[in-house]
N, CA, C and O atoms as CSV, one atom per row, in Angstrom:
chain,resi,resn,atom,element,x,y,z
A,1,MET,N,N,0.850,-1.185,0.000
A,1,MET,CA,C,0.000,0.000,0.000
A,1,MET,C,C,0.894,1.247,0.000
A,1,MET,O,O,1.930,1.279,0.665
A,2,PRO,N,N,0.481,2.266,-0.752
A,2,PRO,CA,C,1.317,3.457,-0.846
A,2,PRO,C,C,1.369,4.221,0.472
A,2,PRO,O,O,0.465,4.126,1.303
A,3,VAL,N,N,2.440,4.974,0.641
A,3,VAL,CA,C,2.572,5.811,1.823
A,3,VAL,C,C,1.464,6.849,1.823
A,3,VAL,O,O,0.787,7.036,2.834
A,4,THR,N,N,1.273,7.527,0.694
A,4,THR,CA,C,0.220,8.511,0.538
A,4,THR,C,C,-0.508,8.227,-0.768
A,4,THR,O,O,0.122,8.066,-1.813
A,5,ALA,N,N,-1.826,8.165,-0.708
A,5,ALA,CA,C,-2.623,7.857,-1.907
A,5,ALA,C,C,-2.800,9.133,-2.725
A,5,ALA,O,O,-3.781,9.860,-2.569
A,6,THR,N,N,-1.825,9.390,-3.602
A,6,THR,CA,C,-1.902,10.547,-4.483
A,6,THR,C,C,-1.831,10.084,-5.933
A,6,THR,O,O,-1.377,8.978,-6.225
A,7,ALA,N,N,-2.284,10.945,-6.830
A,7,ALA,CA,C,-2.238,10.623,-8.254
A,7,ALA,C,C,-0.787,10.425,-8.701
A,7,ALA,O,O,-0.498,9.538,-9.504
A,8,GLU,N,N,0.101,11.231,-8.192
A,8,GLU,CA,C,1.513,11.122,-8.565
A,8,GLU,C,C,2.088,9.763,-8.158
A,8,GLU,O,O,2.791,9.126,-8.942
A,9,ASN,N,N,1.789,9.321,-6.935
A,9,ASN,CA,C,2.261,8.006,-6.487
A,9,ASN,C,C,1.640,6.885,-7.305
A,9,ASN,O,O,2.303,5.896,-7.617
A,10,LEU,N,N,0.388,7.038,-7.646
A,10,LEU,CA,C,-0.298,6.023,-8.454
A,10,LEU,C,C,0.343,5.899,-9.826
A,10,LEU,O,O,0.563,4.788,-10.308
A,11,ILE,N,N,0.643,7.019,-10.455
A,11,ILE,CA,C,1.279,6.997,-11.774
A,11,ILE,C,C,2.673,6.376,-11.681
A,11,ILE,O,O,3.080,5.614,-12.558
A,12,THR,N,N,3.393,6.703,-10.624
A,12,THR,CA,C,4.717,6.117,-10.413
A,12,THR,C,C,4.610,4.605,-10.274
A,12,THR,O,O,5.376,3.867,-10.894
A,13,ASP,N,N,3.665,4.143,-9.465
A,13,ASP,CA,C,3.460,2.702,-9.285
A,13,ASP,C,C,3.041,2.036,-10.592
A,13,ASP,O,O,3.458,0.916,-10.885
A,14,LEU,N,N,2.229,2.718,-11.362
A,14,LEU,CA,C,1.776,2.192,-12.648
A,14,LEU,C,C,2.967,1.999,-13.587
A,14,LEU,O,O,3.076,0.972,-14.256
A,15,HIS,N,N,3.849,2.981,-13.633
A,15,HIS,CA,C,5.029,2.877,-14.495
A,15,HIS,C,C,5.992,1.794,-14.014
A,15,HIS,O,O,6.728,1.214,-14.812
A,16,THR,N,N,5.985,1.526,-12.721
A,16,THR,CA,C,6.833,0.463,-12.176
A,16,THR,C,C,6.411,-0.905,-12.715
A,16,THR,O,O,7.244,-1.796,-12.881
A,17,LEU,N,N,5.115,-1.067,-12.987
A,17,LEU,CA,C,4.575,-2.341,-13.476
A,17,LEU,C,C,4.623,-2.463,-15.001
A,17,LEU,O,O,4.154,-3.456,-15.555
A,18,ARG,N,N,5.177,-1.479,-15.668
A,18,ARG,CA,C,5.210,-1.416,-17.129
A,18,ARG,C,C,5.910,-2.632,-17.729
A,18,ARG,O,O,6.886,-3.147,-17.183
A,19,SER,N,N,5.379,-3.076,-18.872
A,19,SER,CA,C,5.955,-4.215,-19.573
A,19,SER,C,C,5.924,-3.933,-21.075
A,19,SER,O,O,4.883,-3.568,-21.621
A,20,GLU,N,N,7.060,-4.101,-21.734
A,20,GLU,CA,C,7.113,-3.912,-23.188
A,20,GLU,C,C,6.224,-4.925,-23.903
A,20,GLU,O,O,5.644,-4.616,-24.943
A,21,ILE,N,N,6.117,-6.121,-23.358
A,21,ILE,CA,C,5.263,-7.155,-23.957
A,21,ILE,C,C,3.808,-6.712,-23.939
A,21,ILE,O,O,3.105,-6.854,-24.939
A,22,GLU,N,N,3.352,-6.177,-22.815
A,22,GLU,CA,C,1.964,-5.698,-22.725
A,22,GLU,C,C,1.749,-4.491,-23.638
A,22,GLU,O,O,0.694,-4.359,-24.258
A,23,LEU,N,N,2.724,-3.634,-23.719
A,23,LEU,CA,C,2.617,-2.465,-24.590
A,23,LEU,C,C,2.468,-2.896,-26.045
A,23,LEU,O,O,1.687,-2.306,-26.792
A,24,ASP,N,N,3.212,-3.921,-26.446
A,24,ASP,CA,C,3.083,-4.447,-27.812
A,24,ASP,C,C,1.689,-5.015,-28.060
A,24,ASP,O,O,1.152,-4.886,-29.160
A,25,LYS,N,N,1.103,-5.640,-27.044
A,25,LYS,CA,C,-0.251,-6.175,-27.181
A,25,LYS,C,C,-1.258,-5.055,-27.427
A,25,LYS,O,O,-2.153,-5.194,-28.260
A,26,TYR,N,N,-1.112,-3.942,-26.703
A,26,TYR,CA,C,-2.009,-2.803,-26.893
A,26,TYR,C,C,-1.871,-2.231,-28.303
A,26,TYR,O,O,-2.853,-1.780,-28.892
A,27,GLN,N,N,-0.654,-2.252,-28.840
A,27,GLN,CA,C,-0.419,-1.678,-30.163
A,27,GLN,C,C,-1.132,-2.463,-31.260
A,27,GLN,O,O,-1.342,-1.935,-32.352
A,28,ARG,N,N,-1.498,-3.682,-30.998
A,28,ARG,CA,C,-2.256,-4.460,-31.992
A,28,ARG,C,C,-3.639,-3.874,-32.229
A,28,ARG,O,O,-4.179,-3.965,-33.331
A,29,TYR,N,N,-4.204,-3.280,-31.201
A,29,TYR,CA,C,-5.588,-2.795,-31.273
A,29,TYR,C,C,-5.698,-1.271,-31.310
A,29,TYR,O,O,-6.682,-0.733,-31.818
A,30,PHE,N,N,-4.718,-0.591,-30.788
A,30,PHE,CA,C,-4.741,0.868,-30.731
A,30,PHE,C,C,-3.482,1.394,-31.400
A,30,PHE,O,O,-2.384,0.891,-31.162
A,31,LYS,N,N,-3.645,2.394,-32.226
A,31,LYS,CA,C,-2.495,2.981,-32.915
A,31,LYS,C,C,-2.009,4.199,-32.128
A,31,LYS,O,O,-2.739,5.177,-31.969
A,32,PHE,N,N,-0.799,4.131,-31.649
A,32,PHE,CA,C,-0.195,5.237,-30.921
A,32,PHE,C,C,1.312,5.125,-31.014
A,32,PHE,O,O,1.854,4.044,-31.243
A,33,ASP,N,N,1.972,6.236,-30.838
A,33,ASP,CA,C,3.424,6.304,-30.895
A,33,ASP,C,C,3.950,6.275,-29.468
A,33,ASP,O,O,3.666,7.181,-28.684
A,34,THR,N,N,4.704,5.257,-29.131
A,34,THR,CA,C,5.183,5.100,-27.754
A,34,THR,C,C,6.185,6.171,-27.362
A,34,THR,O,O,6.496,6.316,-26.179
A,35,THR,N,N,6.697,6.925,-28.324
A,35,THR,CA,C,7.651,7.983,-28.003
A,35,THR,C,C,6.962,9.324,-27.768
A,35,THR,O,O,7.615,10.280,-27.348
A,36,GLN,N,N,5.671,9.415,-28.026
A,36,GLN,CA,C,4.923,10.670,-27.891
A,36,GLN,C,C,3.933,10.583,-26.735
A,36,GLN,O,O,2.722,10.635,-26.952
A,37,GLU,N,N,4.429,10.453,-25.523
A,37,GLU,CA,C,3.553,10.281,-24.374
A,37,GLU,C,C,2.816,11.559,-23.966
A,37,GLU,O,O,1.658,11.489,-23.553
A,38,ALA,N,N,3.442,12.688,-24.069
A,38,ALA,CA,C,2.875,13.904,-23.487
A,38,ALA,C,C,1.737,14.509,-24.301
A,38,ALA,O,O,0.825,15.091,-23.714
A,39,LYS,N,N,1.752,14.401,-25.594
A,39,LYS,CA,C,0.797,15.119,-26.434
A,39,LYS,C,C,-0.523,14.374,-26.627
A,39,LYS,O,O,-1.569,15.011,-26.754
A,40,ALA,N,N,-0.499,13.073,-26.653
A,40,ALA,CA,C,-1.700,12.304,-26.966
A,40,ALA,C,C,-1.920,11.215,-25.920
A,40,ALA,O,O,-1.055,10.942,-25.087
A,41,ASP,N,N,-3.085,10.610,-25.986
A,41,ASP,CA,C,-3.348,9.485,-25.098
A,41,ASP,C,C,-2.346,8.379,-25.397
A,41,ASP,O,O,-1.979,8.149,-26.549
A,42,TYR,N,N,-1.917,7.709,-24.357
A,42,TYR,CA,C,-0.989,6.608,-24.547
A,42,TYR,C,C,-1.211,5.554,-23.470
A,42,TYR,O,O,-1.818,5.823,-22.434
A,43,PHE,N,N,-0.719,4.372,-23.726
A,43,PHE,CA,C,-0.787,3.280,-22.774
A,43,PHE,C,C,0.587,3.106,-22.149
A,43,PHE,O,O,1.615,3.290,-22.800
A,44,VAL,N,N,0.581,2.750,-20.887
A,44,VAL,CA,C,1.836,2.488,-20.202
A,44,VAL,C,C,2.301,1.072,-20.521
A,44,VAL,O,O,3.494,0.840,-20.716
A,45,GLY,N,N,1.371,0.129,-20.574
A,45,GLY,CA,C,1.704,-1.254,-20.863
A,45,GLY,C,C,1.680,-2.108,-19.617
A,45,GLY,O,O,2.670,-2.756,-19.277
A,46,VAL,N,N,0.539,-2.111,-18.929
A,46,VAL,CA,C,0.379,-2.873,-17.689
A,46,VAL,C,C,-0.785,-3.844,-17.868
A,46,VAL,O,O,-1.823,-3.481,-18.421
A,47,LYS,N,N,-0.610,-5.078,-17.399
A,47,LYS,CA,C,-1.690,-6.061,-17.461
A,47,LYS,C,C,-2.887,-5.558,-16.669
A,47,LYS,O,O,-2.733,-4.964,-15.602
A,48,MET,N,N,-4.086,-5.802,-17.202
A,48,MET,CA,C,-5.293,-5.308,-16.544
A,48,MET,C,C,-5.439,-5.857,-15.126
A,48,MET,O,O,-5.909,-5.142,-14.241
A,49,GLY,N,N,-5.056,-7.085,-14.897
A,49,GLY,CA,C,-5.128,-7.649,-13.550
A,49,GLY,C,C,-4.277,-6.861,-12.571
A,49,GLY,O,O,-4.680,-6.642,-11.429
A,50,GLN,N,N,-3.105,-6.435,-13.013
A,50,GLN,CA,C,-2.228,-5.627,-12.167
A,50,GLN,C,C,-2.815,-4.238,-11.952
A,50,GLN,O,O,-2.668,-3.656,-10.878
A,51,VAL,N,N,-3.480,-3.707,-12.979
A,51,VAL,CA,C,-4.108,-2.389,-12.869
A,51,VAL,C,C,-5.173,-2.417,-11.771
A,51,VAL,O,O,-5.212,-1.532,-10.916
A,52,PHE,N,N,-6.035,-3.434,-11.798
A,52,PHE,CA,C,-7.102,-3.515,-10.806
A,52,PHE,C,C,-6.562,-3.802,-9.406
A,52,PHE,O,O,-7.084,-3.285,-8.419
A,53,LYS,N,N,-5.526,-4.619,-9.321
A,53,LYS,CA,C,-4.923,-4.901,-8.020
A,53,LYS,C,C,-4.323,-3.628,-7.423
A,53,LYS,O,O,-4.483,-3.362,-6.232
A,54,LEU,N,N,-3.638,-2.849,-8.246
A,54,LEU,CA,C,-3.066,-1.593,-7.779
A,54,LEU,C,C,-4.162,-0.601,-7.401
A,54,LEU,O,O,-4.012,0.161,-6.446
A,55,ALA,N,N,-5.252,-0.612,-8.142
A,55,ALA,CA,C,-6.372,0.302,-7.851
A,55,ALA,C,C,-6.906,0.071,-6.435
A,55,ALA,O,O,-7.278,1.024,-5.749
A,56,ARG,N,N,-6.944,-1.175,-6.002
A,56,ARG,CA,C,-7.423,-1.472,-4.646
A,56,ARG,C,C,-6.559,-0.801,-3.584
A,56,ARG,O,O,-7.053,-0.426,-2.520
A,57,ASP,N,N,-5.274,-0.653,-3.874
A,57,ASP,CA,C,-4.369,-0.001,-2.915
A,57,ASP,C,C,-4.648,1.498,-2.794
A,57,ASP,O,O,-4.229,2.141,-1.831
A,58,TYR,N,N,-5.349,2.037,-3.769
A,58,TYR,CA,C,-5.592,3.481,-3.792
A,58,TYR,C,C,-7.068,3.836,-3.568
A,58,TYR,O,O,-7.510,4.915,-3.963
A,59,LEU,N,N,-7.806,2.966,-2.958
A,59,LEU,CA,C,-9.231,3.221,-2.721
A,59,LEU,C,C,-9.478,4.432,-1.825
A,59,LEU,O,O,-10.553,5.030,-1.882
A,60,THR,N,N,-8.523,4.793,-1.018
A,60,THR,CA,C,-8.696,5.929,-0.101
A,60,THR,C,C,-8.230,7.253,-0.698
A,60,THR,O,O,-8.183,8.266,0.000
A,61,MET,N,N,-7.890,7.251,-1.972
A,61,MET,CA,C,-7.405,8.484,-2.598
A,61,MET,C,C,-8.489,9.554,-2.589
A,61,MET,O,O,-9.630,9.272,-2.955
A,62,PRO,N,N,-8.157,10.777,-2.178
A,62,PRO,CA,C,-9.136,11.865,-2.149
A,62,PRO,C,C,-9.629,12.208,-3.567
A,62,PRO,O,O,-8.922,11.986,-4.550
A,63,LEU,N,N,-10.844,12.749,-3.652
A,63,LEU,CA,C,-11.418,13.106,-4.951
A,63,LEU,C,C,-10.551,14.091,-5.723
A,63,LEU,O,O,-10.473,14.010,-6.949
A,64,SER,N,N,-9.913,15.000,-5.043
A,64,SER,CA,C,-9.049,15.965,-5.735
A,64,SER,C,C,-7.900,15.255,-6.455
A,64,SER,O,O,-7.497,15.667,-7.543
A,65,GLU,N,N,-7.383,14.201,-5.856
A,65,GLU,CA,C,-6.315,13.426,-6.489
A,65,GLU,C,C,-6.864,12.573,-7.629
A,65,GLU,O,O,-6.192,12.385,-8.644
A,66,ILE,N,N,-8.063,12.064,-7.471
A,66,ILE,CA,C,-8.689,11.285,-8.546
A,66,ILE,C,C,-8.858,12.169,-9.779
A,66,ILE,O,O,-8.611,11.729,-10.902
A,67,ARG,N,N,-9.280,13.416,-9.566
A,67,ARG,CA,C,-9.419,14.350,-10.690
A,67,ARG,C,C,-8.093,14.535,-11.408
A,67,ARG,O,O,-8.044,14.532,-12.638
A,68,LYS,N,N,-7.023,14.696,-10.649
A,68,LYS,CA,C,-5.694,14.854,-11.257
A,68,LYS,C,C,-5.345,13.626,-12.095
A,68,LYS,O,O,-4.801,13.748,-13.193
A,69,GLY,N,N,-5.657,12.459,-11.578
A,69,GLY,CA,C,-5.378,11.223,-12.303
A,69,GLY,C,C,-6.157,11.120,-13.596
A,69,GLY,O,O,-5.633,10.655,-14.608
A,70,LEU,N,N,-7.408,11.553,-13.565
A,70,LEU,CA,C,-8.229,11.496,-14.770
A,70,LEU,C,C,-7.780,12.497,-15.828
A,70,LEU,O,O,-8.076,12.328,-17.011
A,71,GLU,N,N,-7.075,13.526,-15.411
A,71,GLU,CA,C,-6.593,14.533,-16.354
A,71,GLU,C,C,-5.315,14.115,-17.069
A,71,GLU,O,O,-4.898,14.782,-18.015
A,72,THR,N,N,-4.691,13.034,-16.642
A,72,THR,CA,C,-3.484,12.568,-17.320
A,72,THR,C,C,-3.854,11.962,-18.662
A,72,THR,O,O,-5.009,11.608,-18.899
A,73,HIS,N,N,-2.873,11.848,-19.530
A,73,HIS,CA,C,-3.099,11.277,-20.852
A,73,HIS,C,C,-2.891,9.764,-20.865
A,73,HIS,O,O,-3.028,9.125,-21.908
A,74,THR,N,N,-2.565,9.204,-19.726
A,74,THR,CA,C,-2.321,7.770,-19.648
A,74,THR,C,C,-3.628,7.008,-19.727
A,74,THR,O,O,-4.506,7.213,-18.889
A,75,ARG,N,N,-3.781,6.138,-20.707
A,75,ARG,CA,C,-5.013,5.386,-20.883
A,75,ARG,C,C,-5.260,4.420,-19.736
A,75,ARG,O,O,-6.410,4.155,-19.387
A,76,ASP,N,N,-4.202,3.895,-19.150
A,76,ASP,CA,C,-4.352,2.948,-18.043
A,76,ASP,C,C,-4.874,3.644,-16.781
A,76,ASP,O,O,-5.521,3.009,-15.948
A,77,MET,N,N,-4.603,4.907,-16.640
A,77,MET,CA,C,-4.939,5.648,-15.425
A,77,MET,C,C,-6.442,5.765,-15.154
A,77,MET,O,O,-6.858,5.452,-14.039
A,78,PRO,N,N,-7.285,6.198,-16.104
A,78,PRO,CA,C,-8.709,6.311,-15.803
A,78,PRO,C,C,-9.349,5.000,-15.357
A,78,PRO,O,O,-10.302,5.009,-14.577
A,79,VAL,N,N,-8.839,3.891,-15.840
A,79,VAL,CA,C,-9.368,2.596,-15.409
A,79,VAL,C,C,-9.175,2.438,-13.914
A,79,VAL,O,O,-10.036,1.895,-13.223
A,80,LYS,N,N,-8.063,2.905,-13.425
A,80,LYS,CA,C,-7.730,2.761,-12.024
A,80,LYS,C,C,-8.520,3.703,-11.142
A,80,LYS,O,O,-8.887,3.343,-10.024
A,81,THR,N,N,-8.790,4.910,-11.632
A,81,THR,CA,C,-9.462,5.880,-10.791
A,81,THR,C,C,-10.940,5.710,-10.946
A,81,THR,O,O,-11.714,6.433,-10.319
């Protein structure tokens, strides 16, 4: 469980679980450039089971932090929040 349930910590944890294999799987169905993370929606490349498991650790995140998470361009993030 995170020390503090913040959007920043959640994104950090999400990137820790990143997998190139999962990212390649997403590229089969969604067209995106993995080098252009900031401008457009992108996937980090995390298995959905890991996404939901991590989401449980952040159930106490305040609404203000959830809003910050939803404003990110990471496609995996809204699923978690």
